[in-house]
MIDOSE-1310 file (N, C-alpha, C; in nm, 2 decimals, decimal comma, always signed):
residues 201
xxxx	+6,64/-1,76/-0,71/+6,50/-1,71/-0,74/+6,40/-1,80/-0,68; +6,30/-1,74/-0,62/+6,19/-1,82/-0,56/+6,11/-1,89/-0,66; +6,03/-1,99/-0,62/+5,94/-2,06/-0,71/+5,85/-1,97/-0,78; +5,80/-1,87/-0,71/+5,70/-1,78/-0,77/+5,77/-1,68/-0,85
xxxx	+5,90/-1,67/-0,84/+5,97/-1,56/-0,92/+5,96/-1,57/-1,07; +5,93/-1,69/-1,12/+5,91/-1,69/-1,26/+5,78/-1,64/-1,31; +5,69/-1,62/-1,21/+5,56/-1,56/-1,24/+5,55/-1,42/-1,20; +5,46/-1,34/-1,25/+5,44/-1,21/-1,21/+5,41/-1,20/-1,06
xxxx	+5,45/-1,10/-0,99/+5,44/-1,09/-0,85/+5,29/-1,05/-0,81; +5,20/-1,15/-0,83/+5,06/-1,12/-0,80/+5,01/-1,24/-0,73; +4,88/-1,23/-0,68/+4,82/-1,35/-0,62/+4,75/-1,44/-0,72; +4,78/-1,42/-0,84/+4,71/-1,49/-0,95/+4,81/-1,55/-1,04
xxxx	+4,78/-1,67/-1,09/+4,86/-1,74/-1,19/+4,84/-1,68/-1,33; +4,95/-1,68/-1,41/+4,93/-1,62/-1,54/+4,83/-1,71/-1,62; +4,78/-1,66/-1,73/+4,69/-1,73/-1,82/+4,76/-1,86/-1,88; +4,88/-1,84/-1,92/+4,95/-1,96/-1,98/+5,08/-1,99/-1,89
xxxx	+5,08/-2,12/-1,85/+5,20/-2,16/-1,77/+5,31/-2,21/-1,87; +5,43/-2,21/-1,82/+5,54/-2,27/-1,91/+5,51/-2,42/-1,93; +5,57/-2,48/-2,04/+5,54/-2,62/-2,07/+5,60/-2,71/-1,96; +5,71/-2,67/-1,91/+5,77/-2,76/-1,80/+5,79/-2,68/-1,68
xxxx	+5,76/-2,74/-1,56/+5,78/-2,68/-1,43/+5,87/-2,77/-1,35; +5,95/-2,70/-1,27/+6,03/-2,78/-1,17/+5,95/-2,81/-1,05; +6,00/-2,88/-0,95/+5,93/-2,92/-0,83/+5,87/-2,80/-0,76; +5,95/-2,70/-0,73/+5,91/-2,58/-0,66/+5,80/-2,51/-0,73
xxxx	+5,82/-2,49/-0,86/+5,72/-2,42/-0,94/+5,59/-2,50/-0,94; +5,60/-2,63/-0,96/+5,48/-2,71/-0,96/+5,40/-2,70/-0,82; +5,48/-2,70/-0,71/+5,41/-2,69/-0,58/+5,35/-2,55/-0,56; +5,41/-2,45/-0,62/+5,35/-2,32/-0,61/+5,22/-2,31/-0,69
xxxx	+5,22/-2,37/-0,81/+5,10/-2,37/-0,89/+4,99/-2,45/-0,82; +5,03/-2,57/-0,76/+4,93/-2,65/-0,69/+4,87/-2,57/-0,57; +4,96/-2,50/-0,50/+4,91/-2,42/-0,38/+4,81/-2,30/-0,43; +4,85/-2,24/-0,54/+4,76/-2,13/-0,59/+4,62/-2,19/-0,63
xxxx	+4,62/-2,31/-0,70/+4,50/-2,37/-0,73/+4,42/-2,41/-0,61; +4,49/-2,46/-0,50/+4,42/-2,49/-0,38/+4,35/-2,37/-0,31; +4,42/-2,26/-0,32/+4,37/-2,13/-0,26/+4,24/-2,09/-0,34; +4,25/-2,10/-0,47/+4,14/-2,07/-0,56/+4,02/-2,16/-0,53
xxxx	+4,05/-2,29/-0,51/+3,94/-2,39/-0,48/+3,87/-2,35/-0,35; +3,96/-2,32/-0,24/+3,90/-2,28/-0,11/+3,81/-2,16/-0,13; +3,86/-2,06/-0,20/+3,78/-1,93/-0,22/+3,65/-1,96/-0,29; +3,66/-2,05/-0,40/+3,53/-2,08/-0,47/+3,44/-2,16/-0,38
xxxx	+3,49/-2,25/-0,30/+3,40/-2,32/-0,21/+3,33/-2,23/-0,11; +3,41/-2,13/-0,06/+3,35/-2,03/+0,03/+3,24/-1,95/-0,04; +3,26/-1,91/-0,17/+3,16/-1,84/-0,24/+3,04/-1,93/-0,27; +3,06/-2,06/-0,29/+2,95/-2,16/-0,31/+2,87/-2,17/-0,18
xxxx	+2,94/-2,17/-0,07/+2,86/-2,18/+0,06/+2,78/-2,05/+0,08; +2,83/-1,94/+0,05/+2,76/-1,81/+0,06/+2,64/-1,81/-0,03; +2,66/-1,86/-0,16/+2,55/-1,86/-0,25/+2,44/-1,96/-0,21; +2,48/-2,07/-0,15/+2,38/-2,17/-0,10/+2,30/-2,11/+0,01
xxxx	+2,37/-2,04/+0,10/+2,29/-1,97/+0,21/+2,19/-1,87/+0,15; +2,24/-1,79/+0,05/+2,15/-1,69/-0,01/+2,03/-1,76/-0,08; +2,05/-1,88/-0,14/+1,94/-1,95/-0,21/+1,85/-2,00/-0,10; +1,90/-2,05/+0,01/+1,81/-2,10/+0,12/+1,73/-1,99/+0,18
xxxx	+1,79/-1,87/+0,19/+1,71/-1,75/+0,24/+1,60/-1,71/+0,15; +1,64/-1,71/+0,02/+1,54/-1,67/-0,08/+1,42/-1,78/-0,09; +1,45/-1,90/-0,07/+1,35/-2,01/-0,07/+1,25/-1,98/+0,05; +1,31/-1,95/+0,17/+1,23/-1,92/+0,28/+1,14/-1,80/+0,26
xxxx	+1,20/-1,70/+0,20/+1,13/-1,57/+0,18/+1,01/-1,60/+0,08; +1,04/-1,68/-0,03/+0,94/-1,71/-0,13/+0,83/-1,79/-0,06; +0,86/-1,89/+0,02/+0,76/-1,97/+0,09/+0,67/-1,88/+0,19; +0,74/-1,78/+0,25/+0,67/-1,69/+0,34/+0,57/-1,60/+0,27
xxxx	+0,62/-1,54/+0,15/+0,54/-1,45/+0,08/+0,42/-1,52/+0,01; +0,45/-1,65/-0,03/+0,34/-1,72/-0,10/+0,23/-1,76/+0,00; +0,27/-1,78/+0,13/+0,17/-1,81/+0,23/+0,12/-1,70/+0,31; +0,17/-1,57/+0,28/+0,13/-1,46/+0,35/-0,01/-1,41/+0,32
xxxx	-0,09/-1,39/+0,42/-0,23/-1,35/+0,40/-0,24/-1,20/+0,44; -0,23/-1,11/+0,33/-0,23/-0,97/+0,36/-0,35/-0,92/+0,43; -0,47/-0,98/+0,39/-0,59/-0,94/+0,45/-0,60/-0,97/+0,59; -0,56/-1,09/+0,63/-0,56/-1,14/+0,77/-0,46/-1,05/+0,85
xxxx	-0,35/-1,02/+0,79/-0,25/-0,93/+0,86/-0,31/-0,79/+0,89; -0,37/-0,74/+0,79/-0,44/-0,61/+0,80/-0,54/-0,61/+0,91; -0,63/-0,71/+0,91/-0,73/-0,73/+1,01/-0,67/-0,74/+1,15; -0,56/-0,81/+1,16/-0,49/-0,83/+1,29/-0,44/-0,69/+1,34
xxxx	-0,40/-0,60/+1,25/-0,35/-0,47/+1,30/-0,46/-0,40/+1,37; -0,59/-0,41/+1,33/-0,70/-0,34/+1,40/-0,77/-0,43/+1,50; -0,71/-0,55/+1,52/-0,77/-0,64/+1,62/-0,90/-0,70/+1,58; -0,92/-0,74/+1,46/-1,05/-0,79/+1,41/-1,03/-0,92/+1,34
xxxx	-1,13/-1,00/+1,34/-1,14/-1,12/+1,26/-1,21/-1,10/+1,13; -1,20/-1,19/+1,03/-1,27/-1,18/+0,90/-1,42/-1,17/+0,93; -1,47/-1,24/+1,03/-1,61/-1,24/+1,06/-1,66/-1,10/+1,11; -1,57/-1,04/+1,20/-1,61/-0,91/+1,25/-1,61/-0,81/+1,14
xxxx	-1,51/-0,82/+1,05/-1,51/-0,72/+0,94/-1,63/-0,74/+0,85; -1,67/-0,86/+0,82/-1,79/-0,89/+0,74/-1,91/-0,83/+0,81; -1,92/-0,84/+0,94/-2,04/-0,79/+1,01/-2,03/-0,63/+1,01; -1,91/-0,57/+1,02/-1,89/-0,43/+1,01/-1,94/-0,38/+0,87
xxxx	-1,90/-0,45/+0,77/-1,94/-0,42/+0,63/-2,09/-0,41/+0,62; -2,16/-0,51/+0,67/-2,31/-0,51/+0,67/-2,37/-0,39/+0,74; -2,31/-0,36/+0,86/-2,36/-0,25/+0,94/-2,34/-0,11/+0,86; -2,22/-0,11/+0,80/-2,19/+0,02/+0,72/-2,29/+0,03/+0,61
xxxx	-2,32/-0,07/+0,54/-2,42/-0,07/+0,43/-2,55/-0,02/+0,48; -2,59/-0,07/+0,60/-2,72/-0,03/+0,66/-2,72/+0,11/+0,70; -2,60/+0,16/+0,75/-2,59/+0,30/+0,79/-2,60/+0,39/+0,67; -2,54/+0,35/+0,56/-2,55/+0,43/+0,44/-2,69/+0,44/+0,38
xxxx	-2,76/+0,33/+0,39/-2,90/+0,32/+0,35/-2,98/+0,42/+0,44; -2,96/+0,41/+0,57/-3,04/+0,50/+0,66/-3,01/+0,64/+0,64; -2,89/+0,68/+0,60/-2,86/+0,82/+0,59/-2,87/+0,87/+0,44; -2,91/+0,79/+0,35/-2,91/+0,83/+0,21/-3,03/+0,91/+0,18
xxxx	-3,13/+0,91/+0,27/-3,25/+0,99/+0,24/-3,22/+1,14/+0,26; -3,30/+1,22/+0,20/-3,28/+1,37/+0,21/-3,32/+1,42/+0,34; -3,40/+1,35/+0,42/-3,44/+1,40/+0,55/-3,32/+1,39/+0,65; -3,34/+1,46/+0,76/-3,23/+1,46/+0,86/-3,22/+1,32/+0,92
xxxx	-3,10/+1,27/+0,95/-3,08/+1,13/+1,00/-3,16/+1,12/+1,14; -3,22/+1,00/+1,16/-3,28/+0,98/+1,29/-3,18/+0,93/+1,39; -3,23/+0,90/+1,52/-3,15/+0,86/+1,62/-3,08/+0,73/+1,60; -3,16/+0,64/+1,53/-3,10/+0,50/+1,50/-2,98/+0,52/+1,41
xxxx	-2,99/+0,60/+1,31/-2,88/+0,63/+1,22/-2,76/+0,69/+1,29; -2,79/+0,79/+1,37/-2,68/+0,85/+1,45/-2,61/+0,76/+1,54; -2,69/+0,67/+1,61/-2,63/+0,57/+1,70/-2,54/+0,47/+1,62; -2,59/+0,43/+1,51/-2,52/+0,33/+1,43/-2,39/+0,39/+1,38
xxxx	-2,39/+0,51/+1,33/-2,27/+0,58/+1,27/-2,17/+0,60/+1,39; -2,22/+0,64/+1,50/-2,13/+0,66/+1,62/-2,06/+0,53/+1,65; -2,13/+0,42/+1,66/-2,07/+0,29/+1,68/-1,96/+0,25/+1,58; -2,00/+0,27/+1,45/-1,91/+0,24/+1,34/-1,78/+0,33/+1,35
xxxx	-1,80/+0,46/+1,38/-1,69/+0,55/+1,39/-1,59/+0,52/+1,50; -1,64/+0,46/+1,61/-1,55/+0,43/+1,72/-1,48/+0,30/+1,70; -1,52/+0,22/+1,61/-1,45/+0,09/+1,59/-1,32/+0,11/+1,52; -1,22/+0,03/+1,56/-1,09/+0,04/+1,50/-1,10/-0,01/+1,35
xxxx	-1,20/-0,09/+1,32/-1,22/-0,14/+1,19/-1,24/-0,03/+1,09; -1,29/+0,09/+1,13/-1,31/+0,20/+1,04/-1,18/+0,25/+0,98; -1,07/+0,21/+1,04/-0,94/+0,26/+0,99/-0,89/+0,18/+0,87; -0,96/+0,07/+0,84/-0,92/-0,01/+0,72/-0,95/+0,07/+0,59
xxxx	-0,86/+0,06/+0,49/-0,88/+0,14/+0,37/-1,02/+0,12/+0,31; -1,07/+0,00/+0,32/-1,20/-0,02/+0,26/-1,31/+0,06/+0,31; -1,30/+0,10/+0,44/-1,41/+0,17/+0,51/-1,38/+0,32/+0,55; -1,26/+0,36/+0,55/-1,22/+0,49/+0,60/-1,30/+0,60/+0,54
xxxx	-1,30/+0,61/+0,41/-1,37/+0,73/+0,34/-1,52/+0,72/+0,36; -1,57/+0,60/+0,36/-1,72/+0,58/+0,37/-1,76/+0,63/+0,51; -1,69/+0,59/+0,61/-1,72/+0,63/+0,75/-1,71/+0,78/+0,76; -1,60/+0,84/+0,70/-1,58/+0,99/+0,71/-1,70/+1,06/+0,65
xxxx	-1,75/+1,01/+0,54/-1,87/+1,07/+0,47/-1,99/+1,06/+0,55; -2,01/+0,94/+0,62/-2,13/+0,93/+0,71/-2,12/+1,02/+0,82; -2,00/+1,04/+0,88/-1,99/+1,13/+1,00/-2,02/+1,27/+0,95; -1,97/+1,31/+0,84/-2,00/+1,44/+0,78/-2,15/+1,46/+0,77
xxxx	-2,22/+1,36/+0,72/-2,36/+1,36/+0,70/-2,44/+1,38/+0,83; -2,39/+1,30/+0,93/-2,45/+1,31/+1,07/-2,42/+1,44/+1,14; -2,30/+1,48/+1,13/-2,26/+1,60/+1,20/-2,32/+1,73/+1,14; -2,36/+1,73/+1,02/-2,42/+1,85/+0,96/-2,57/+1,86/+0,99
xxxx	-2,60/+1,93/+1,10/-2,73/+1,94/+1,15/-2,83/+2,01/+1,05; -2,78/+2,10/+0,97/-2,86/+2,17/+0,88/-2,87/+2,11/+0,74; -2,83/+1,98/+0,74/-2,82/+1,92/+0,61/-2,95/+1,91/+0,53; -2,95/+1,97/+0,42/-3,06/+1,95/+0,32/-3,00/+1,95/+0,18
xxxx	-3,05/+1,87/+0,10/-3,00/+1,88/-0,04/-3,08/+1,99/-0,11; -3,00/+2,09/-0,16/-3,06/+2,20/-0,22/-3,07/+2,18/-0,37; -3,19/+2,22/-0,42/-3,20/+2,21/-0,57/-3,12/+2,32/-0,63; -3,03/+2,29/-0,71/-2,94/+2,39/-0,76/-2,97/+2,42/-0,91
xxxx	-2,95/+2,54/-0,95/-2,98/+2,58/-1,09/-2,86/+2,61/-1,17; -2,74/+2,61/-1,10/-2,62/+2,63/-1,17/-2,50/+2,55/-1,10; -2,40/+2,54/-1,18/-2,28/+2,47/-1,12/-2,22/+2,55/-1,00; -2,18/+2,48/-0,90/-2,12/+2,55/-0,78/-1,97/+2,53/-0,78
xxxx	-1,90/+2,61/-0,71/-1,76/+2,60/-0,68/-1,74/+2,57/-0,53; -1,66/+2,48/-0,50/-1,64/+2,44/-0,36/-1,49/+2,44/-0,33; -1,45/+2,50/-0,21/-1,31/+2,50/-0,17/-1,29/+2,39/-0,07; -1,20/+2,30/-0,10/-1,17/+2,19/-0,01/-1,11/+2,24/+0,12
xxxx	-1,16/+2,18/+0,23/-1,11/+2,21/+0,36/-1,05/+2,08/+0,42; -0,97/+2,10/+0,52/-0,90/+1,98/+0,59/-1,00/+1,88/+0,63; -0,97/+1,75/+0,59/-1,06/+1,64/+0,63/-1,16/+1,61/+0,52; -1,17/+1,69/+0,41/-1,27/+1,66/+0,30/-1,22/+1,54/+0,22
xxxx	-1,32/+1,46/+0,18/-1,30/+1,35/+0,08/-1,41/+1,37/-0,02; -1,39/+1,32/-0,14/-1,49/+1,33/-0,25/-1,62/+1,27/-0,21; -1,62/+1,16/-0,14/-1,75/+1,10/-0,10/-1,83/+1,20/-0,01; -1,76/+1,26/+0,08/-1,82/+1,36/+0,17/-1,88/+1,48/+0,10
xxxx	-1,80/+1,53/+0,00/-1,85/+1,64/-0,08/-1,97/+1,60/-0,16; -1,96/+1,48/-0,22/-2,08/+1,43/-0,29/-2,20/+1,42/-0,20; -2,18/+1,38/-0,08/-2,30/+1,37/+0,01/-2,35/+1,51/+0,04; -2,26/+1,60/+0,05/-2,31/+1,74/+0,09/-2,39/+1,80/-0,03
xxxx	-2,35/+1,78/-0,15/-2,42/+1,84/-0,26/-2,52/+1,76/-0,33; -2,51/+1,62/-0,33/-2,60/+1,54/-0,40/-2,69/+1,45/-0,30; -2,65/+1,45/-0,18/-2,73/+1,36/-0,08/-2,69/+1,22/-0,09; -2,58/+1,18/-0,15/-2,53/+1,05/-0,16/-2,38/+1,05/-0,18
xxxx	-2,32/+0,94/-0,13/-2,17/+0,94/-0,15/-2,14/+0,88/-0,29; -2,24/+0,83/-0,36/-2,21/+0,76/-0,48/-2,17/+0,85/-0,60; -2,19/+0,98/-0,59/-2,16/+1,07/-0,70/-2,02/+1,14/-0,69; -1,93/+1,08/-0,61/-1,80/+1,14/-0,60/-1,73/+1,14/-0,73
xxxx	-1,76/+1,04/-0,82/-1,69/+1,03/-0,95/-1,74/+1,14/-1,04; -1,86/+1,19/-1,02/-1,91/+1,30/-1,10/-1,83/+1,43/-1,08; -1,80/+1,45/-0,95/-1,71/+1,56/-0,91/-1,57/+1,54/-0,96; -1,52/+1,42/-0,95/-1,38/+1,39/-0,99/-1,37/+1,42/-1,14
xxxx	-1,46/+1,36/-1,22/-1,46/+1,38/-1,37/-1,46/+1,52/-1,41; -1,54/+1,60/-1,33/-1,55/+1,75/-1,37/-1,42/+1,82/-1,33; -1,33/+1,76/-1,25/-1,22/+1,83/-1,19/-1,09/+1,76/-1,22; -1,08/+1,67/-1,33/-0,96/+1,59/-1,35/-0,84/+1,68/-1,37
xxxx	-0,86/+1,80/-1,42/-0,74/+1,89/-1,44/-0,69/+1,94/-1,31; -0,77/+1,93/-1,20/-0,73/+1,98/-1,07/-0,69/+1,86/-0,98; -0,76/+1,75/-1,00/-0,75/+1,63/-0,91/-0,70/+1,51/-0,99; -0,57/+1,48/-0,98/-0,52/+1,36/-1,06/-0,57/+1,23/-1,00
xxxx	-0,57/+1,22/-0,87/-0,61/+1,10/-0,80/-0,73/+1,13/-0,71; -0,84/+1,06/-0,73/-0,96/+1,09/-0,65/-0,94/+1,06/-0,50; -0,84/+0,98/-0,46/-0,82/+0,96/-0,32/-0,74/+1,07/-0,25; -0,69/+1,17/-0,33/-0,61/+1,27/-0,27/-0,66/+1,41/-0,32
xxxx	-0,73/+1,48/-0,23/-0,76/+1,62/-0,25/-0,70/+1,70/-0,13; -0,68/+1,83/-0,16/-0,60/+1,90/-0,06/-0,68/+2,03/-0,03; -0,66/+2,08/+0,10/-0,73/+2,20/+0,14/-0,68/+2,32/+0,05; -0,78/+2,40/+0,01/-0,75/+2,51/-0,08/-0,79/+2,48/-0,22
xxxx	-0,80/+2,36/-0,26/-0,84/+2,33/-0,40/-0,98/+2,37/-0,43; -1,00/+2,43/-0,55/-1,14/+2,48/-0,58/-1,19/+2,37/-0,68; -1,31/+2,32/-0,64/-1,37/+2,21/-0,72/-1,50/+2,26/-0,78; -1,52/+2,22/-0,91/-1,65/+2,25/-0,97/-1,75/+2,14/-0,92
xxxx	-1,87/+2,17/-0,89/-1,97/+2,08/-0,85/-2,08/+2,08/-0,96; -2,08/+1,99/-1,05/-2,17/+2,00/-1,16/-2,32/+1,98/-1,12; -2,41/+2,03/-1,20/-2,55/+2,00/-1,17/-2,58/+1,86/-1,18; -2,67/+1,81/-1,10/-2,71/+1,67/-1,11/-2,78/+1,64/-1,24
x	-2,74/+1,53/-1,30/-2,81/+1,50/-1,43/-2,92/+1,39/-1,40
């Protein structure tokens, strides 16, 4: 009978060994423990590699500047974005009046629209609302006597609809609050939705 014959024919030692072992049995047990030790050392090496990878990932994420990365996507620096923000504020001030936008306002909105910085989430809707304001040649804020219904078309945003009905982008939340049963998230409206446009208070 082989040395292993006294044990079950498996790659594993039994939970309890006999009290006495002969030379061959002892060598077999020693070899099995040596194999276990090698496998455990290999697992330990793998775990150490995973720990090192996680440490590197942690260090990378702690030092990751999301804002700078986002600006890099559009090829802009923080200073350029700050300057764009100022110009956008100025453009909104110029177009907030009820009268038709003048050439200076049109030129400024045109420059802002062509900049890749307009793609940043902070600016996207605001620029779209300004373009709507500029593109609408017959724009006038009409004094309304009753609530209106508006059907959303492709490209609409609540700030643009607010501009169309109230003459300012700032009343988008008035429209949203009046339509919460229809619009779960103010950032997502869809063509075909019918929105109530409350009277201005």
